[in-house]
C-alpha positions in Angstrom: 0.0 0.0 0.0 1.4 3.4 -1.0 1.5 6.6 1.0 -1.4 7.9 -0.9 -3.8 5.6 0.9 -5.6 7.5 3.8 -4.3 6.3 7.1 -7.8 6.3 8.5 -8.5 3.5 6.2 -5.1 1.8 6.4 -5.2 1.6 10.2 -8.9 1.0 10.6 -9.4 -1.3 13.6 -10.3 -4.9 12.6 -11.6 -6.1 16.0 -13.3 -4.4 18.9 -10.2 -4.7 21.1 -8.5 -2.3 18.7 -11.1 0.5 19.4 -9.6 3.1 21.6 -11.3 4.4 24.7 -14.8 2.9 24.1 -14.6 -0.5 25.8 -18.1 -0.5 27.3 -19.8 0.8 24.2 -18.2 -1.6 21.7 -19.2 -4.6 23.9 -22.7 -3.3 23.8 -22.6 -3.3 20.0 -21.1 -6.8 19.9 -23.8 -8.1 22.3 -26.6 -6.4 20.4 -25.5 -7.7 17.0 -25.0 -11.3 18.2 -28.0 -11.4 20.6 -31.6 -12.3 20.2 -32.8 -8.6 20.2 -36.2 -9.6 21.8 -36.3 -6.4 23.8 -34.8 -3.8 21.4 -35.2 -4.1 17.7 -32.5 -1.5 16.7 -29.6 0.2 18.2 -28.6 3.9 18.1 -24.9 4.5 18.5 -24.4 8.2 19.4 -21.5 10.4 20.4 -19.1 13.2 19.1 -17.7 13.2 15.6 -14.6 11.0 15.3 -15.2 9.0 18.4 -15.3 5.7 16.6 -19.0 5.0 16.1 -19.0 3.6 12.5 -15.7 1.7 12.7 -16.9 0.0 15.9 -19.8 -1.5 13.9 -17.4 -2.8 11.3 -15.1 -4.2 13.9 -18.0 -6.0 15.7 -19.2 -7.4 12.3 -15.7 -8.6 11.5 -15.4 -10.5 14.8 -18.8 -12.1 14.3 -18.1 -13.0 10.6 -21.0 -10.7 9.5 -21.1 -8.4 6.5 -22.1 -4.8 6.8 -24.7 -3.2 4.5 -24.1 0.5 5.0 -26.4 3.3 3.8 -26.3 7.0 4.7 -29.4 8.8 5.9 -28.9 11.2 3.0 -29.4 8.3 0.6 -33.1 8.2 1.3 -35.7 11.0 2.0 -39.1 9.4 2.6 -41.0 6.2 3.5 -40.9 4.7 -0.1 -37.2 5.3 -0.4 -36.5 3.7 3.0 -38.5 0.7 2.1 -36.7 0.4 -1.1 -33.2 0.9 0.2 -33.3 -0.8 3.6 -36.4 -2.9 3.3 -34.9 -5.2 0.7 -31.6 -5.5 2.7 -33.5 -6.5 5.8 -35.2 -9.4 4.1 -32.6 -10.8 1.7 -30.3 -13.5 2.9 -26.6 -12.5 3.0 -24.0 -13.9 0.6 -22.7 -17.3 1.5 -25.4 -17.4 4.3 -23.4 -15.1 6.5 -25.1 -12.9 9.0 -25.2 -9.2 8.4 -25.6 -5.8 10.1 -27.6 -3.0 8.4 -25.8 0.2 9.3 -27.7 3.5 8.8 -25.2 6.3 9.2 -26.0 9.9 10.4 -29.7 9.2 11.1 -30.0 12.6 12.8 -29.4 14.1 9.4 -33.0 13.4 8.4 -35.1 16.5 8.6 -38.6 16.6 10.1 -40.4 17.9 7.1 -38.8 16.9 3.8 -38.3 13.3 5.1 -41.8 13.0 6.6 -42.7 9.4 7.2 -39.0 8.3 7.0 -38.5 7.6 10.7 -41.7 5.7 11.3 -40.9 3.6 8.2 -37.4 2.8 9.6 -38.9 2.0 13.0 -41.3 -0.5 11.4 -38.6 -2.1 9.4 -36.5 -2.5 12.5 -39.3 -4.4 14.2 -39.6 -6.7 11.2 -36.0 -7.1 10.2 -34.3 -10.5 10.6 -31.0 -8.7 10.9 -29.7 -6.1 13.4 -30.2 -2.5 12.4 -27.6 -0.1 13.9 -28.0 3.7 13.4 -25.3 6.3 14.2 -26.0 9.9 15.3 -24.3 12.8 16.9 -27.6 14.0 18.5 -30.2 11.2 18.7 -32.5 13.1 21.2 -34.3 15.2 18.6 -38.1 15.0 18.9 -38.3 13.7 15.3 -36.4 10.5 16.3 -38.6 9.7 19.4 -40.4 6.8 17.8 -37.2 5.1 16.7 -35.5 5.9 20.0 -38.2 4.1 22.0 -37.5 0.9 20.1 -33.7 1.2 20.1 -30.9 0.3 22.4 -29.0 3.5 23.1 -25.2 3.1 23.0 -23.2 6.1 24.2 -19.8 6.8 22.8 -17.8 9.3 25.0 -15.5 12.0 23.8 -12.1 10.4 23.4 -9.4 11.4 25.8 -6.3 12.9 24.2 -4.1 10.1 25.8 -6.1 7.4 23.9 -5.6 9.4 20.7 -1.9 9.9 21.4 -1.4 6.1 21.9 -3.0 5.4 18.5 -0.9 8.0 16.8 2.2 6.5 18.4 1.4 3.1 16.9 1.0 4.6 13.5 4.3 6.4 13.7 6.1 3.2 14.8 4.5 1.3 11.9 5.4 4.0 9.4 8.9 4.5 10.8 8.2 8.1 11.7 10.4 9.8 14.3 8.5 11.8 16.9 8.6 13.2 20.3 6.0 12.1 22.8 5.1 15.7 23.8 4.5 16.6 20.1 2.2 13.7 19.7 0.2 14.7 22.8 0.0 18.3 21.5 -1.4 17.0 18.3 -3.9 14.8 20.1 -5.1 17.6 22.3 -5.8 20.1 19.5 -8.4 17.9 17.7 -10.9 17.9 20.7 -11.5 14.2 20.8 -11.7 13.6 17.1 -9.6 10.5 16.3 -10.2 10.7 12.5 -9.0 14.4 12.4 -5.9 13.5 14.5 -4.8 10.7 12.1 -5.5 12.9 9.0 -3.4 15.7 10.6 -0.5 13.3 11.4 -0.5 12.1 7.8 -0.5 15.7 6.4 2.3 16.8 8.8 4.6 13.9 8.0 3.8 13.7 4.3 7.1 13.3 2.3 9.2 12.8 5.3 9.6 10.4 8.2 9.5 12.9 11.1 7.0 14.9 13.1 8.5 18.3 13.4 7.4 20.6 16.2 7.7 23.7 14.0 5.3 22.2 11.5 2.9 21.4 14.3 3.1 24.9 15.7 2.7 26.4 12.2 -0.4 24.4 11.3 -3.4 26.5 11.7 -6.3 25.4 13.9 -9.1 23.4 12.1 -10.6 25.8 9.6 -14.2 25.2 10.5 -15.5 27.4 13.3 -16.8 25.2 16.0 -20.4 25.8 17.1 -21.1 26.9 20.6 -22.8 23.5 21.2 -19.7 21.5 20.4 -17.7 23.8 22.6 -20.1 23.3 25.4 -19.8 19.5 24.9 -16.0 19.7 25.2 -16.3 21.6 28.5 -19.3 19.8 30.1 -18.4 16.2 29.0 -14.7 16.2 30.1 -12.8 16.5 33.3 -9.5 17.2 31.5 -8.6 20.9 31.8 -6.2 20.6 28.8 -9.1 19.6 26.5 -11.6 22.1 28.0 -9.3 25.2 28.0 -9.2 25.2 24.1 -13.0 24.7 23.7 -13.9 28.3 23.1 -10.9 29.3 21.0 -12.6 28.8 17.6 -16.1 30.1 18.3 -17.5 33.5 17.2 -18.9 34.4 20.6 -17.6 36.8 23.2 -17.2 35.6 26.7 -20.3 37.4 27.9 -22.4 35.3 25.5 -20.4 32.2 26.5 -21.2 32.8 30.2 -24.9 33.0 29.4 -24.8 29.7 27.4 -23.1 28.1 30.4 -25.6 29.5 32.8 -28.4 28.0 30.8 -26.8 24.5 30.3 -24.6 23.8 33.3 -27.7 23.0 35.5 -28.9 20.6 32.9 -25.6 18.6 32.9 -24.4 18.8 36.5 -26.8 17.0 38.9 -24.7 17.0 42.1 -25.1 20.2 44.2 -21.4 20.3 45.0 -20.5 20.1 41.3 -23.0 22.9 40.4 -21.7 25.1 43.2 -18.1 24.8 42.1 -19.0 25.5 38.5 -20.9 28.7 39.4 -18.0 29.7 41.6 -15.7 29.6 38.6 -18.2 31.5 36.5 -18.5 34.2 39.2 -14.8 34.6 39.2 -14.9 35.0 35.4 -17.5 37.7 35.9 -15.3 39.5 38.4 -12.4 39.5 35.9 -14.7 40.8 33.2 -15.7 43.8 35.4 -12.1 44.5 36.2 -11.3 44.7 32.4 -14.1 47.1 31.9 -13.1 49.3 34.9 -9.3 49.2 34.5 -8.8 48.1 30.9 -6.4 45.3 32.0 -7.0 43.1 28.9 -4.4 40.5 30.2 -7.3 39.3 32.5 -8.9 37.8 29.4 -6.8 34.7 29.8 -8.3 34.2 33.3 -11.9 34.5 32.0 -11.2 31.8 29.4 -9.6 29.5 32.0 -12.4 29.9 34.5 -15.2 29.4 32.0 -13.6 26.4 30.3 -11.2 24.4 32.5 -12.7 25.7 35.7 -16.2 24.6 34.8 -14.9 21.3 33.4 -13.0 20.3 36.6 -15.8 21.3 38.9 -17.4 17.8 38.6 -15.9 14.8 40.3 -16.6 12.6 37.2 -18.2 12.8 33.8 -21.9 12.4 33.7 -23.0 9.4 31.5 -26.4 10.9 30.5 -26.9 12.7 27.1 -28.1 16.3 27.5 -29.6 18.3 24.6 -28.0 21.7 25.1 -30.1 24.7 24.1 -29.6 28.4 23.5 -29.7 30.7 26.5 -33.2 32.2 27.2 -31.7 35.1 29.2 -30.8 37.0 26.0 -34.4 37.0 25.1 -35.4 38.1 28.6 -32.8 40.9 28.6 -34.1 42.1 25.1 -37.7 42.0 26.3 -36.8 43.9 29.5 -34.8 46.5 27.5 -37.6 46.9 25.0 -40.1 47.4 27.8 -37.8 50.0 29.4 -37.2 51.8 26.2 -41.0 52.0 25.6 -41.5 53.5 29.0 -38.6 55.9 28.6 -40.0 57.2 25.2 -43.5 57.8 26.7 -41.9 59.6 29.7 -39.9 61.8 27.4 -43.1 62.9 25.6 -44.9 63.5 28.9 -41.9 65.6 30.1 -41.9 67.7 27.0 -45.6 68.6 27.4 -45.5 69.1 31.1 -42.1 70.9 31.2 -40.6 68.3 33.6 -37.7 65.9 33.2 -38.2 62.5 31.7 -37.0 60.9 35.0 -39.7 62.8 37.0 -42.3 61.9 34.4 -41.3 58.3 34.6 -41.8 58.0 38.3 -44.5 60.6 39.0 -46.8 60.8 35.9 -46.5 57.6 34.0 -48.1 55.3 36.7 -51.2 57.6 36.9 -51.5 57.7 33.1 -51.5 53.8 33.1 -54.3 53.9 35.7 -56.3 56.3 33.5 -56.1 54.0 30.5 -57.3 51.1 32.6 -60.2 53.0 34.2 -61.3 55.4 31.4 -60.0 54.5 27.9 -61.8 57.4 26.2 -60.1 60.0 28.4 -56.9 58.1 28.1 -57.1 58.3 24.3 -57.7 62.0 24.6 -54.6 62.4 26.7 -52.6 60.2 24.3 -53.5 62.5 21.4 -52.4 65.6 23.3 -49.1 63.9 24.3 -48.5 62.8 20.8 -48.3 59.0 21.6 -48.2 56.5 18.8 -50.2 53.4 18.4 -47.6 51.1 20.0 -47.2 53.4 23.0 -50.9 53.4 23.5 -51.0 49.6 23.4 -48.3 49.4 25.9 -50.3 51.7 28.3 -53.4 49.6 27.8 -51.6 46.4 29.0 
């Protein structure tokens, strides 16, 4: 095999013992594929990108002597196409009478509208199939997947630790006769945020045409081009206890730390169940807030590094251990509440300014002394209130606000 072959394919694990960092999960896949499946008719393997979901299915099939019939969720869009693509595979005997696993990749890629009927059709096929159906997903807890989820065994793949990634990279280097320093391999493993596939691809790129991993090349390699979403960054922080992984979580997102703090405030209570973990997390967030105020007051921008450390590594190490549950993180609701409060205040302020202009008083005095009485007038005598509104020059929206 030449150097042009992708190393992700060349060094793809052939048995479940070769899968790094997912011992419990791969045993569940093996047990499901080889078992009777009387209780659960399908399995959903879920976890971060590059954690080994798909290759684990192939490794389990290889150990069992099964073949894998793989389809991607993007290959079918509705009930008829699912019955055509997967239905036939679930009923036909395998070549040479071997067993087989039907692998449906990226099932959470199905939309809830264009693919209407697709999930129920897949659920029905899973109940009738003579062969195990395994689906993979990053986020299987979307409402559209609820019917399939109820019928499926949920198999959780955790974010890979950088040490597991580094060990795999070391084996590849040894096999390819590549010279390396252990610290450089660990640095490469940390930067990919748990994505084994990305780490192997980076290693192949960095050592292409030579037999050495050079630190200068590693330092000069730009961070992954795609901007990570805030949800992926939250997963890195809340699903790890390693500060070295967490501290880089917010480096590539286009959000300032004020927004990051609001996202954490919304989602930390969903993830951390133990009161002690929650208290420590909010303690670090409060310290970040203190540093933020000091920057505004004294313009000491060097404190930014402390804000990042508190919000990432600090929150990550606040828990004694990783929580095994899957949490569907959501956008902060506080931004909407702040906007609504500001909008309400601005409306009150605009009305007070018009009152002040007509009564020759300050807007502040009108806000506190006159506006409350004007609201009472609108509630008690709408006709008189409308007459006053006309004299004050209030517009329709301001009148509607006073009538509330």
